[in-house]
N, C-alpha and C positions, 0 to 999 in steps of 0.2 A: 766323286767330287767335281762338281761343274764349275767352271770358273765364270765369275760375274763379267758381263758386258758393260762398256760404259755408255751405253743407251739401252733403254728399256725395250724398245720396239724399232720397227722400221719406220714408222711414222714419226716417232719421237727425233729420230735422227734427221728425217727429211726436214722437221720443224727447226732443230738447231741448224740445218745447212741454211734454209730460208732466212732465219733471224742474221745469221753471219753475213751471208749476202747483202740483205738489207742494211747492216751496220757498216759495211765497206762501201756501199754506194753513197750513204749520208755523209760519211767521211770524205770520200771522193769529191761529192758535191760543196761541201763545205771549203776543201782543200780548192778546188776550182773557182769556187767565190771569192776566196781571201787572194789567191793569183790574181785574177781579173780586176778586182778593186785598187790591187796595188800598182799593176800595170797601167790603168787610167790614171791614178793620182801622178804618178811618175812622168806620165806623158804631159799631164797638166801641168807640173812644176816646171818640167824641161821647157815648154813652149805655151804659157799661157796665153789664152785669149779671154777678151772680158765681152760682156753684152748685158742687155737690161731685160729682165724677163718680166713679164706682167701675170699677175697671179690671176687665174680665172677660177680656183675653186680651192676652198679648205673644207677638209673633212675630217672626222676622228673615226676611229676603228677599234673596237676592243681586240684585244689579243687572247690567245687560249689560255693566257697565263694569268689572266686578271688586271692586265693593265690596258693603257692606251695608246695608240699610236695616232699622231696627227699626219695628214697628208697635206702637201702644198702643191695642187698642179698649175703650171704656169708654161706659156709660150714666149720665144725669144726668135731676133732675127740674127742668121749666120750669112756669110758671104755665099752659102749655098743655098739660102732659102729660109722660110720660116720654120721653125722647129717646136718641138713641144718635150715637156718631161715633168717629172713630178719627185719630191722630195720627202721623204718620211722621217718620222722624229718621234722616238719616244718620249711618252709625257713625264715617266716617272725618273729614267734616270738624268735626264737634262733639267729637271724642275721646272718644265713648261706648266703653264697654269693658263694657257688660252682657253676662255671661257665660249661656247660657240656663239653667244651674242655678238662677240668681238669679229667673228670672221667677215661679216660685211665690210669692217673698216679697213681688212686688208685685200679683199678681193679687186681688182681693176688697178691696184698699185703696183709701181714697179720695183724691184730689187734686183742689185747686181748676181750675177751669176760667172762661172768660170769655167772653161771646157778648152780641149785642144783640138787642133784641126785634126789630128789623128782620130779622133772619137768625138765628133762634134754631136753624136746622138746620146752622148753621155754626160751631159753638164751638171755640175755642183751647183746647186742653190747657195749664195750666200746670205742666209738671215742672221742665223744668231752668232755672237761672239768667237764661239768656239768655231764655227766654218771659217771665219776670219783667220783665226790662229792657225789651222791645219795649212793653211797655205801662206802662213809668214805674213800676212795682209792686215793692216790696223785696221779697226772696227770705225767706219765712218760716222762724223757727226750726224750726217743726215739719216741714219737710222735709229738714232737714239729712242725717235719717239716711239719705235716699236717695243722696245722694252717693258715698260708698264703693261703694255695688252700681253705680250708673250709671258712674261714672267710672273706677272700678277702684281709687282712693285719694283723693286730694283732688282737687277740680274745678279747670278750667282758668281762668285768670284772666280777669276779663270783659273782653268788647270795647271 
């Protein structure tokens, strides 16, 4: 009587090992991303710096899961010089309804950003109400004109 192996061949075993390594790398990458994001957010909360960013481009890209993601590219001035950044927003999770015909109305306009001296290369664009809430800041009246463009009518209730 022969005992069965937990794998049927050497190639199956190699495939299982490769799959396990792949999963471990993906999990490690997600953990690093979460740690890095929380580290930057903490630095911003401890010592916030504000600046005005000028939107230079608005674009939409399709995701692999059938949704869309909007990207806002901007430039801003810090004491260390001119910097640039981009912010991405899912159009499904935040109920954003920004139509491409509205992109020119936003390009060239200025919006607040928040960053830390420790990570000036990782600014956060303050565009939506949720962005302000994340840092405990009130949504300014000066940005109310963006809500009909971004949400299609009225903004969703704060979370």
